[in-house]
N, C-alpha and C positions, 0 to 999 in steps of 0.2 A: 716545640718544647725541647729543652735541653735534656740530654741524657745525664742522669746523675750517677756517678760511680760511688755507691755506698758499699763499703766493705763491712761485712758483718763482724761486729765486735762483740765481745762478751762483756756486757755492761754490768753483769752480776758481780757483786762484791765477793771476795773469797770467803767471808764468814757465812755467806748464804749457800752452803753446800748441801743441797737437798738430797743428794745421793747418800750422804752419811746419816741422814735423819731416819728415825724409826717410825713405822706406821704410815708413811706416806704412800698412798695408792692413787695411781693416775686414773681419773674417771670414776671415782668412788661413788659420786652422787649423780652421774650422768643420766641413769635411767629414771630416777625420781624427777630430775629437772625436765627431761623430755616428756614425761607423762603429764606434767602440769602446764606445759607451754605449747602453744600453737601459734606461731608467728606467720603472717601472710603479708607479702609485699604488694601494696596497691600501686597502680599506675597513677600518674599525676592527675589526670582528669577525673578518675574515680575518687582520689583523695580529696579533691575540691568539693565533691558532692557529699562526702562523709567526713566531716572534720574531726569527729571524735570516735572513739571505739564504741561508745554507747549508740551512736547513730548507725554504725555498721551492724551492730548486734540487732538493733530494732528492725532494720531493713531485712536482714537475713531471717529473723523470726517471722516476719510477715510473709516472706517467700515460702518458708517451710509450712506455715499455716495454710497458705493457698494450695500448695502442693498436696498436703495431707487431705484437704477438703475435696480436691479433685479426685484423688485416689479413693476416698471413702464413697463418693457418689458414683464411681465407675467411669469417670472421665467425661469428656465432652460428648454430646450426641453426634451420631454419624451423619445425620442429614445436614445438608447445606443450610446456612443461616439465611433466613428470609427477612426482608424488611418488614417493619411493623406495619400492620394494616391501619389505614386512616379512614375515618368516616368521609363519605362523599360530601363535597361542598355544595351548598345551596346557592341559588341565584343571588341572594342577599349578601352572602359572603364574598362572591366574586365581584360585587360592586355594580351589578346590573339592576335595572328597575324591574319590579315584578311585572309579569305579563298580565294583560287584561284577560279576564275570565271569558271563555268561549261560550256562546249561546247557541 
């Protein structure tokens, strides 16, 4: 890239002299602006998953609902998760022929 030498020039016209104007206060509405604004910069891969602000809000509300539900119930159980028990398979389910009855 070429380095560009830009000298700072005062592009403001002389008739726009804000120092002589009355009532101008720098940052007069900044608190009100910051109170109603919350901007977050998303990384590119996240932005692809959430194309609109409504999609981001919906996902975050779902996460909050889940978090609140876990907190309400006291969290996850302390015991290790066990696999679900299955009923034992019979011979017919295994594909074997039934055995002849013993006498």
